[in-house]
Every structure is written in C-alpha cells, then in structure tokens.
C-alpha positions in Angstrom: -54.3 -38.8 -25.4 -54.6 -42.6 -26.6 -53.5 -44.6 -24.3 -52.7 -48.2 -24.4 -53.6 -51.8 -23.1 -50.4 -53.8 -23.0 -50.6 -57.4 -22.8 -49.0 -60.4 -22.4 -48.4 -62.4 -25.2 -49.4 -66.1 -24.9 -49.6 -68.8 -27.4 -53.6 -68.6 -28.0 -53.1 -64.9 -28.9 -51.4 -65.9 -32.0 -54.3 -66.1 -34.2 -54.8 -62.2 -33.5 -51.7 -61.9 -34.5 -51.6 -63.3 -38.3 -53.4 -60.5 -39.4 -50.3 -57.7 -38.4 -48.9 -56.2 -41.5 -45.8 -53.5 -40.3 -44.3 -52.8 -43.7 -43.5 -54.4 -47.2 -39.3 -54.5 -47.0 -37.2 -57.1 -45.8 -36.7 -55.3 -42.6 -40.5 -54.8 -41.7 -41.6 -58.0 -43.0 -38.8 -60.4 -40.7 -40.4 -58.6 -37.5 -44.3 -59.4 -38.8 -43.0 -63.2 -39.3 -41.6 -63.1 -36.3 -44.8 -62.6 -33.6 -46.6 -64.8 -36.1 -44.7 -68.5 -35.8 -46.1 -70.9 -33.8 -44.2 -72.6 -31.3 -40.9 -75.2 -32.2 -40.4 -72.1 -35.0 -37.6 -69.3 -34.4 -40.5 -66.6 -33.8 -41.9 -64.7 -30.4 -42.7 -68.0 -29.1 -40.1 -69.7 -29.2 -38.5 -66.6 -28.1 -40.4 -66.4 -25.3 -39.5 -69.7 -24.5 -36.1 -70.2 -24.9 -34.2 -66.7 -24.1 -36.6 -65.6 -21.5 -38.5 -63.0 -23.8 -40.9 -60.6 -22.4 -43.0 -60.2 -25.1 -46.4 -58.2 -25.4 -49.1 -56.2 -27.4 -50.3 -52.8 -27.0 -54.1 -52.8 -28.5 -56.2 -49.4 -28.2 -59.4 -48.3 -26.7 -61.7 -49.9 -29.8 -59.3 -53.4 -29.2 -57.0 -52.5 -31.9 -53.7 -54.1 -32.2 -51.6 -51.5 -32.7 -48.4 -53.1 -32.2 -45.9 -55.1 -30.2 -43.0 -55.1 -28.3 -40.5 -57.6 -26.5 -37.8 -57.3 -24.1 -35.3 -59.2 -22.2 -31.8 -59.5 -20.8 -28.2 -59.5 -22.8 -24.7 -58.9 -22.4 -22.5 -55.2 -24.5 -19.4 -53.9 -24.6 -20.0 -50.4 -22.6 -19.1 -47.8 -24.0 -16.1 -48.5 -26.7 -16.3 -52.6 -28.7 -13.4 -53.1 -26.6 -14.1 -52.8 -23.4 -15.8 -55.7 -21.3 -19.0 -56.6 -21.5 -22.2 -55.3 -19.2 -25.3 -56.5 -18.7 -27.6 -55.3 -20.7 -31.7 -54.8 -21.3 -32.8 -55.0 -24.9 -35.7 -54.7 -27.2 -34.7 -57.1 -29.9 -38.0 -56.1 -31.9 -40.7 -53.2 -31.6 -43.1 -53.0 -34.7 -46.2 -51.1 -35.5 -49.5 -52.4 -37.0 -48.7 -50.0 -40.8 -53.1 -49.0 -40.5 -51.7 -47.5 -37.3 -48.8 -45.0 -38.3 -49.2 -41.5 -37.4 -51.7 -42.8 -35.3 -53.3 -41.2 -33.5 -53.1 -37.3 -34.9 -51.5 -35.5 -32.8 -47.8 -34.0 -31.5 -45.7 -36.7 -31.5 -45.2 -37.9 -27.4 -48.7 -39.2 -28.0 -48.0 -41.3 -31.2 -48.8 -45.3 -30.4 -45.2 -45.9 -31.7 -43.8 -43.5 -28.9 -46.4 -45.0 -26.1 -44.7 -48.2 -27.0 -41.5 -47.5 -27.0 -41.9 -45.5 -24.0 -43.9 -48.3 -22.1 -40.3 -50.7 -22.6 -37.9 -48.0 -21.4 -40.0 -48.1 -18.3 -39.2 -51.6 -17.6 -35.8 -51.2 -18.3 -35.9 -49.1 -15.7 -36.8 -51.2 -13.4 -33.5 -52.7 -14.2 -31.6 -50.6 -13.9 -29.1 -51.2 -11.2 -27.8 -54.8 -12.9 -28.3 -53.7 -16.5 -27.3 -50.1 -16.8 -27.8 -50.3 -20.2 -31.3 -50.8 -23.2 -30.3 -50.9 -26.5 -31.6 -52.0 -30.0 -30.6 -52.6 -33.5 -32.9 -50.2 -36.0 -32.2 -51.0 -40.3 -30.6 -48.1 -40.7 -33.2 -46.7 -43.6 -35.6 -46.2 -41.2 -36.0 -42.9 -40.4 -38.8 -43.1 -38.7 -38.0 -45.7 -36.0 -34.3 -43.5 -35.8 -36.3 -40.3 -35.1 -38.1 -41.4 -32.5 -35.2 -43.3 -30.9 -33.2 -40.8 -30.6 -36.6 -37.6 -29.1 -36.7 -40.3 -27.0 -33.0 -40.5 -25.7 -31.1 -43.0 -28.0 -28.2 -42.9 -29.3 -25.3 -44.2 -32.2 -23.0 -46.6 -30.5 -19.9 -48.7 -32.2 -19.7 -49.6 -35.3 -23.4 -50.8 -37.5 -23.7 -54.6 -37.7 -24.9 -56.8 -41.2 -27.3 -59.5 -40.3 -27.7 -62.7 -42.6 -29.0 -61.0 -45.2 -27.3 -58.8 -45.6 -29.1 -55.2 -44.5 -27.2 -52.5 -42.0 -28.4 -51.8 -39.0 -27.6 -49.3 -36.9 -27.2 -50.1 -32.6 -28.3 -48.1 -30.7 -28.4 -47.1 -26.6 -30.3 -45.2 -24.4 -28.1 -45.0 -20.1 -30.3 -45.6 -17.8 -28.1 -45.0 -14.9 -24.4 -42.9 -14.8 -23.0 -45.2 -12.5 
C-alpha cells in the first residue's frame, strides 16, 4: 500500500496548494478555495489562527499533494437535537485532489481518501475521553464521501442542515467511546 505523508499546513506551503482541485461543483470549489486563501481571508490559515484548527496536507511517496484534512474542537447536542451540548471533535474540511480520486488502484481500504480519514479519526481518538464523538458535515449529493464515512463507522444524526448557498448537508458522527 502507498502510504501518505502528513505535513502540517503553514503559510509557507500556500503556493503548493494553489493548483489543488477537488471538483467543479459549488460544494467542491468551496473546499478547494478554503485551503488556498491567504492569511486575512476566511480560509484555512485564519481558521488555524483564530479557531484553533489543525490542518494537514497529505503527500504520496512521489511528493504529489494528494489531499488535505482539518481537525478541531466543537460542541454538539448529543445524542438527540434537544439534549444538552457536549464537547465534540470535528472534521471541518477534508478533500482529495480530483487527480487522485479512486487512487491508488486496489481495495477501498488502501485508497488515499480512506488513509486521510483514518488519520483524522486517529487524531480524534487521542481526545476521546474529553470528546466522545467525531462529527462532520457532508453534502447530501456526495455519494462517494458518504459511502466512505459509513464504511468507517459514521452514521447520520439530527436533521440535515442547509448552508448559506442553500446546499443541504448531512450531519454524520462517529462515536469514539461508549462512556
């Protein structure tokens, strides 16, 4: 299996992400644009500085930028929408450059998207005593991502949520502990 290398994102790596392309749909360009924005705009660098997000780039053994993932802390009403909020881990953005969709060839367990998601889950597990769930939003039309999330144990919870562009996003969570 071709293992990915995780690289902490920083301002000096901004030129490396400018060609990043995760698709032409509105929900795809939003993610691509987020990683490319300079400090002072509503992008990854600002979210790292102001919201405490951790952001990593993932490269293959040829040094190609395959994708990125982000991780942070949030709160969530759990398990029901009327329950009190509890601390939660969150994956705000995760993306794969379209050149690497379905790559490398072989079983889904070895694909780059699976490797990135597993790495983000491993990060969340480090905090499972304080934050028992890992949550994310996924565009309802992103069947490939939904399938991947479900394969790795995520399940839909609460009602879907519309964003400012009117796109409907499913809320998914992975329970990290049964406390």
